[in-house]
C-alpha positions in Angstrom: 3.6 3.1 -15.1 5.2 6.8 -15.0 6.7 7.9 -11.9 6.9 11.2 -13.4 3.4 12.1 -11.7 3.6 15.6 -11.5 3.5 15.9 -15.2 -0.2 15.5 -15.1 -0.3 19.1 -13.4 -0.9 21.9 -15.9 0.6 25.4 -14.9 -2.6 26.6 -13.7 -3.0 23.7 -11.1 0.8 24.2 -9.9 0.2 28.0 -9.5 -2.9 27.3 -7.5 -1.0 24.7 -5.2 1.8 26.8 -4.6 -0.6 29.7 -3.7 -2.4 27.6 -1.3 0.8 26.7 0.4 -0.2 22.9 0.6 2.5 20.2 0.2 4.9 20.9 3.3 7.0 17.8 4.4 5.7 16.2 7.3 8.8 13.8 8.0 9.2 10.1 8.4 8.7 10.1 12.4 10.9 8.2 14.5 9.1 4.8 15.1 8.0 3.9 11.5 6.3 0.4 10.1 6.4 -0.5 6.6 2.9 -1.3 5.5 2.4 -3.4 2.3 -1.1 -2.9 0.9 -2.9 -5.8 -1.0 0.1 -6.8 -2.9 -1.9 -10.3 -3.8 -2.5 -12.1 -6.9 -5.7 -10.6 -7.4 -4.1 -7.1 -7.8 -0.7 -8.5 -9.4 -1.3 -11.7 -11.1 1.1 -14.5 -11.4 3.5 -12.5 -13.2 4.6 -9.5 -15.1 2.4 -9.5 -18.1 0.9 -6.5 -20.0 -2.4 -5.4 -18.0 -4.8 -6.3 -20.7 -3.2 -9.9 -20.9 -3.0 -10.1 -17.3 -6.8 -9.2 -16.5 -8.0 -12.2 -18.8 -7.1 -14.5 -16.0 -6.9 -12.2 -13.1 -9.9 -9.9 -13.4 -8.5 -7.1 -10.8 -4.6 -7.7 -11.8 -2.5 -4.3 -12.5 -0.3 -6.3 -14.7 3.5 -5.1 -15.3 3.1 -2.1 -13.1 2.2 -4.2 -10.1 5.3 -6.4 -10.6 7.7 -3.3 -10.9 6.4 -2.1 -7.7 7.0 -5.7 -6.0 10.8 -5.3 -6.8 10.7 -2.2 -5.1 8.8 -3.5 -1.8 11.3 -6.6 -1.7 14.2 -4.1 -1.0 12.5 -2.1 1.4 11.1 -5.2 3.2 14.7 -6.7 3.4 15.9 -3.4 4.8 13.0 -3.4 7.3 13.8 -6.9 8.5 17.3 -6.0 8.7 16.8 -3.2 11.3 13.7 -5.0 13.1 11.3 -2.6 11.8 7.4 -3.9 11.9 6.2 -5.0 8.4 2.5 -5.3 8.0 0.5 -6.8 4.9 -2.9 -6.4 4.0 -5.1 -8.2 1.9 -8.6 -9.1 1.4 -10.8 -11.4 3.0 -13.9 -12.9 1.3 -16.1 -15.8 1.7 -16.2 -18.3 -1.2 -19.9 -17.1 -1.9 -18.9 -13.3 -1.9 -21.8 -12.6 0.5 -19.5 -10.4 2.4 -18.6 -8.5 -0.5 -21.1 -5.7 0.6 -20.9 -2.6 -1.4 -18.2 -3.9 -3.8 -20.9 -5.4 -5.6 -22.3 -1.9 -6.6 -19.1 -1.1 -8.6 -17.3 -4.5 -9.3 -18.4 -7.2 -11.9 -15.9 -9.3 -10.6 -17.5 -9.5 -7.0 -21.0 -10.4 -9.0 -19.3 -13.3 -11.0 -20.6 -16.5 -10.4 -19.3 -19.6 -8.9 -16.9 -19.7 -6.0 -14.4 -17.3 -5.5 -10.6 -18.6 -5.8 -9.1 -18.2 -2.4 -5.7 -18.1 -3.9 -6.6 -14.2 -5.1 -5.9 -13.2 -1.5 -2.5 -14.5 -1.2 0.5 -12.2 -0.9 2.6 -12.8 -4.0 5.5 -15.2 -3.3 8.1 -13.0 -4.0 7.4 -10.9 -1.0 5.8 -13.7 1.3 5.2 -12.6 4.8 7.8 -14.0 7.1 7.0 -15.1 10.7 7.8 -12.1 12.6 5.3 -9.7 10.0 1.9 -9.2 10.6 -1.0 -9.9 8.2 -4.1 -7.7 8.4 -7.1 -9.1 6.6 -9.9 -6.6 5.6 -12.9 -6.3 3.5 -12.9 -2.7 2.5 -10.3 -0.4 1.1 -8.7 0.9 4.3 -6.4 -1.2 6.5 -8.1 0.4 9.3 -11.6 -0.3 8.9 -12.8 -2.8 10.8 -9.4 -4.6 11.5 -7.0 -4.5 14.6 -4.4 -2.8 12.6 -4.7 0.6 14.8 -4.3 -1.5 18.2 -1.2 -3.2 17.0 0.2 0.1 16.1 -0.6 1.4 19.4 0.9 -1.8 21.0 4.2 -1.4 19.1 4.3 2.4 19.9 4.3 3.1 16.0 4.1 6.8 15.2 4.6 6.7 11.4 4.2 4.5 8.1 5.9 3.8 5.1 3.5 2.7 2.6 3.9 0.7 -0.6 1.1 -1.3 -2.5 -2.1 -1.0 -4.6 -4.1 0.2 -5.8 -2.6 3.9 -5.5 -5.9 5.4 -6.0 -7.9 2.9 -3.8 -6.6 0.8 -0.7 -3.6 2.9 -0.6 -5.4 6.2 -0.6 -7.9 5.0 1.8 -5.4 3.8 4.2 -3.4 6.9 4.1 -6.6 9.1 4.6 -7.3 7.1 7.8 -3.9 7.2 9.2 -3.9 11.2 8.6 -7.3 11.2 10.6 -5.5 9.2 13.3 -2.5 11.7 13.3 -0.1 9.1 12.2 2.5 10.4 9.8 2.5 8.7 6.2 5.4 8.4 3.6 3.9 6.8 0.4 6.7 5.3 -1.9 5.7 6.3 -5.4 7.6 3.6 -7.0 6.6 1.0 -4.6 2.8 1.7 -5.5 0.9 0.8 -8.5 -2.6 1.0 -10.2 -4.3 -0.1 -13.0 -5.0 3.4 -14.8 -2.1 5.8 -15.2 -3.7 9.0 -14.3 -5.5 7.7 -11.2 -2.1 6.6 -10.1 -0.5 9.8 -10.7 -3.2 12.1 -9.4 -3.8 10.5 -6.2 0.2 10.7 -5.7 -0.3 14.4 -6.3 -3.4 14.5 -3.9 -1.6 12.5 -1.0 1.4 14.8 -1.3 -0.7 17.9 -1.4 -2.6 17.4 2.0 -2.0 13.9 3.6 1.4 12.4 3.1 4.9 13.0 2.0 5.4 11.2 -1.5 9.0 9.8 -1.6 10.8 7.2 -3.9 12.4 3.8 -2.9 16.2 5.1 -2.4 14.8 8.2 0.2 12.8 5.5 2.1 15.3 2.9 2.0 18.1 5.4 3.4 15.9 6.4 6.1 15.3 2.9 7.2 19.1 2.2 7.1 19.8 4.9 9.3 17.3 3.6 12.1 18.5 2.1 15.4 18.1 -1.7 15.3 15.9 -3.7 17.6 13.5 -0.8 18.8 10.1 -3.0 18.3 9.2 -6.1 20.1 7.7 -8.2 17.2 6.1 -11.4 17.1 8.4 -14.1 18.1 10.9 -11.7 20.0 11.8 -12.9 23.4 8.8 -11.4 25.9 
């Protein structure tokens, strides 16, 4: 999936955004957490297959694009662990009969499929499996904030900003970024650490988040920022109390 996401803007739109004065840089903050949104087997499949091949087995898969982003996330997770920065993972949670899918049934044929739902779909891919100090948030709707203890954990850790990766860019990533913005939490969205099924959805949601709600950065910039942080700022699970 192209990381040249700005190429979808025509000159008219570029001129409008410049005239509006949107897209100012907000910065990373001082006490960040790394958030890995829904990088599970449902969204990635079991390996980097072309998307149309992957969705034959994993209906919600983003195919090769998801696995390219996994490689980026792996580097950033290692950097965060090295500095003791909190790493949060989100993934979906469903009953096997899908009763709690609720409004997802209105738009997703997968949620109306007969038979029991495979619980393996919600597992984080093994390449970036959470470690004991990491925190997993289970959710039923797009935003990691909605109906979960995520915000209370950020408060507990005195987190003031998020570095966001995962999928999909147009869905759960965007929903989480908008909720963070509404809570006055700074966000940096790692463009090459995010993925989607549709190229234009990925690109235009990055454009929109950069314009109004977040800073869109690449993994190198995010990694350099993490490398410059002081070690041991956070009391993570398993830390001496």
